[in-house]
N, C-alpha and C positions, 0 to 999 in steps of 0.2 A: 726370649728365648731365639738365639740367632739360628736360623733354620740352614741344617745341615745337609737334608736328605729331600728327595723328591722321589715320586714314582710314577711310572708309564705304564697304561694297561692297554693291552691289544685285545679287547672283549668281542669276541666274535660269536656265531652262532652256534659253533659245537664247543669251544674251548674259551677259557680266560688265561693269558699269560700276563704276567707283571714282573716289572724289572725295577729294583731299587738301586737309585743312583746317589752318589755322593753330590756335594756343592760344585765339584768340580767336574762332574760328569762321568765319574768312575762307576762301573757297575758294582754294587756291593753284594745283590741277592738276586735270583730269579726263583719265581713260583711259577707252576703251571697246572691248572685244574681241568680235567675232560669233562667234569660234572658240573660245570659253572657257565657254559655258555648260555646265550641268552634264551635259547630254546627250552632249557631246564630251570629256568628261574620264572617264577610266578611273578606277575605283574604286581609292584608294590613292595617287593622283596629284594630288589636289586642290594640297597646299602647293606641289608643284612649278608646277601651272597659275599659282597666286597669285604666286610669285616671277618668273615669266614677265612677269606682267601689271604689277607694282608693284615689281619687284625694285630698280629703279633709285631709287625712292623709299628704301628701306631704304639703299641703298648712300649716299644723300646725307643721311641725317639719322639712321641708325642706327636699332635697334628701336624701334617706337613702336605705340601700342595700334590695333588694327583691329577694326571691328564690321561684321559680315556678317548681312545679312537677305535674304528671298528663299528660293527653292527648293535654296539651298545647304542650309538648315536642315531640309530633308525627309527622308525615308526614302531617297530616292535621291541626297542629297547627303552633304556631308561629315560633319556632325554632326547626327543627328536630335534636333531639339530638340521637344518635346511640345507640342501646341497650348494656349493659355490659353483657357478657355471665357469667353464673353461672357455677361453684361456685364463689361467689362474696360476699365481706366484704365490710367494710366502706371505704378500701383503694380504693378498685377497683370503687365504686361507685362514690366516691369523684373526683377520676381520669378522670371520664367520663362527667364532668360538663362542660358546656357550658357558655361563659358571654356574654352579651350585654349592652351596654351603653343607657339609654333612654334620650330623649331630654332634660329633666331638670338635666342632670347630674348623676342620680342614677344608680347604677350599678344593673343590674339584671342576675342572674345566674339560668340557666335551668338544672334540675337534669335528669341523663338518667333514662330509664326504663330497666328491665332486662329480659333476654332471656336465657331459657333453651335448649342448642342446643341439649341435649340427649334425650329428649320429643319425642314422637313417635304418630302419624305418620311423623308430623312436628314440629320443633322446637317451642315450647310455650312460650309466651311472657306476660308482666304485665307493666304497668306504673301507678305509684303511691302507689300500695300495697307493693312494697318495703321499703319505707319508714315507713310504718307501722309495717313492719318485724323487722325494725331496731330500731323503738322506743319501740317494745315489749322487743328486747335484744337479743343479740346473744352468751350471754356468756354459755349457757347450751343448750346441743342437746337436741332438741325437735321437733315434727310436731306442725305445726301451721295450723288452717283454717280460713280463711278470708271469711265471707260470703258477697255475693252480687249478682248484675245480673249475674257476671262470677265468681263465687267463686273460692278461689285458695286454694289448699293445697301446703305446703311448708315445706320444713325440714331444720332446722337449724344444722348443723355438724360444729364443730371446728372453730368455731366463723365466721362462714359465711352462706350465705343461699345457701344450697349444690343443691337442685333441687327443682322442683314445678311442678303442675299439675294444670288445669283450667277445671271447670265444669260449664256448662252452664245453671245451675238449675233455676236461677231466671228468666232467658228470657224464658225458657220452661215454667215456671209458668205462666208467663204474656201471653204467646201466647195461654196456654190450659184455661185459666179461662176469657180471653177477647174476643178470636177468634176461639174457636173451640166448636162445638156443643155437643161434648163428657162431657166436663167438664167447661162449662160456668159457672161462679159464680154469685149468686145475690149480688148486692152490698150492703156490709154492711153499718148499720146506723153509721151517723159520730159519732166519739167518742166510738163506740162501742167496747167491749173487745173482743179478739180472741175466737172462740169456741174451747176451749183447747180439750174438749171433741172428736170434730171429728179430730182434729190435732193428738192428742195421739194413738186413733183409727188405723189411716193409718199409723202413725209411726211404731207402734209396731207390726202391720202385715208386713212391709216392712223390719223390723229387724229381724222378725223371721225366724225359721228353715224351715217354708212352701216352697216347690218347687216352687209353684205359685210366691213367692216373689222375685224369680230372674228374672221373666218374666215381665220388667217394662211395656212395651208396651200394655201388657195384663192387668197388675194392674190399668194401669190410666183409662180403660174402666169402672172400678168398681165406678168412679166417677159418671158415668152416672147410671149403674145398680143399685147402692146404691139408687139413687133418685126414681127409678121406682119401686123398691121393697118397698119404703117406710123407708128404715133403714137410709137414709140421708134426711136432708131437704134442698132445695134449698139454704138458707143461711148458711150451714155448708160445701158446696161444697170447696169454696175457701181455708178453714182451712184443709180441708180432703186432697185436693192435695197438699198443702203445705207440710203436714207431710209426705205424699206418698214420694215426690220427694226428700225432705231433707234426710229422712233416705235412700232412694236408694241411694243418693249420698254417705252417710257414707258407704252403704254396697259396693260400687263400690270402695271408696277409700281404704275400709280394704282388696279386693279381690286385689287391686294394691299396697299394701304393705305399704300403709301411716299410718295406725294404727292397733294396736294389743291390746287384752282386757288386762286391767291393765295399760295402758298408761295414762300419764297425758297429754293432750293436749291444746295448747292455742287458744282461740277463740278471734279474733281482728274484730273490726269495727261496724257496724251498730248496735244498741241496740235491735231494737227490732226482727231483724234477729238473733243477737246473742242469745236473750232468746230462740228462736225455736230451734237453734243448741244447745244450752245449754241443752234442754229438751230431746234431741235424742241421745245425747253423752252416757248417763248411760245405754240405749239400748243395747250400743256395748262395755260396760264394761269399759268405758273409764271416768275418772275424769279430770275437768277443772283446768287449771292454770292461773288466772287471769293475764291480762296485764295491763299497764296504760290506763287511760281513753282517753288521746288525744295522742296516739299512732304516728299517721302520722305527727304532730308537733314537738313531741321530736324526731323523726326519722331523720326529715329534720335538725333539729338543731345539731343532732351528725355528720350528713355527711357534712354539713357545717363547723362543729369545725374541723373535719379531713382536710377537703380542706384548712382551713386557716391554721392549723400546717404545712401541706406539702408545701403551698406557702412560707411560712417563713423559712423553711430549706435551 
């Protein structure tokens, strides 16, 4: 039977996102499960979890190729795939893939993550973000930022992912606004818009030439002192802390050489977070070079395309 569809899985720690594609790359269906991330699946039960998520697609189309990226390829996942060392491009990422045949006869391909052995103090790592970078495109030398729980700053050079650095901005935000007395935020009303005035106020301070803006551990306390002085309302604290942390991330990235005034950088990923990063970028003299909406899916397709060409040679 001629194969007409294929599936791509972004299988992370907390969720499983699946995309069904036609032979010409069109998206036919999408499914997302917040209860099938690898932390919720018992060892040895990954194939059963996969069938629960996309078994209906197999029933409709028969066995078809499945490609997985993300934490499913980690030590805690289904098949551990060794990291590929940066600098790396399509050829290196494709060569690092591993294959598995499912009980129904379908072939499943697990893509590797990326490791930067030159990072200090220890090698840095990513799993899944490399597909977004490939989907953005490797043709032009550029710096990209991928906002998230662990934001990644990456440099594209000579058609490869040359280097990258992780900033735990989202995780620090969650800890501060949920568990700290200093910056615990009032929960916003469902569907409410961000308080951009609070976000911008904090971001502008963190991006400023004020000597105090260099002292993030001190600046964080301003979330508390701002409320005590009446300058901040409790419901503004979350956006204030967000602006402070994201602009501080940019500040540290600038000090590390990831950005320079006048650069055009790419921002990829979570749309809500991307909007926040997009508001901060001009404060550092940056413009945004937009990428494709579904960079991860496009990146997986490009890696698989390279793998297929290599296997045919």
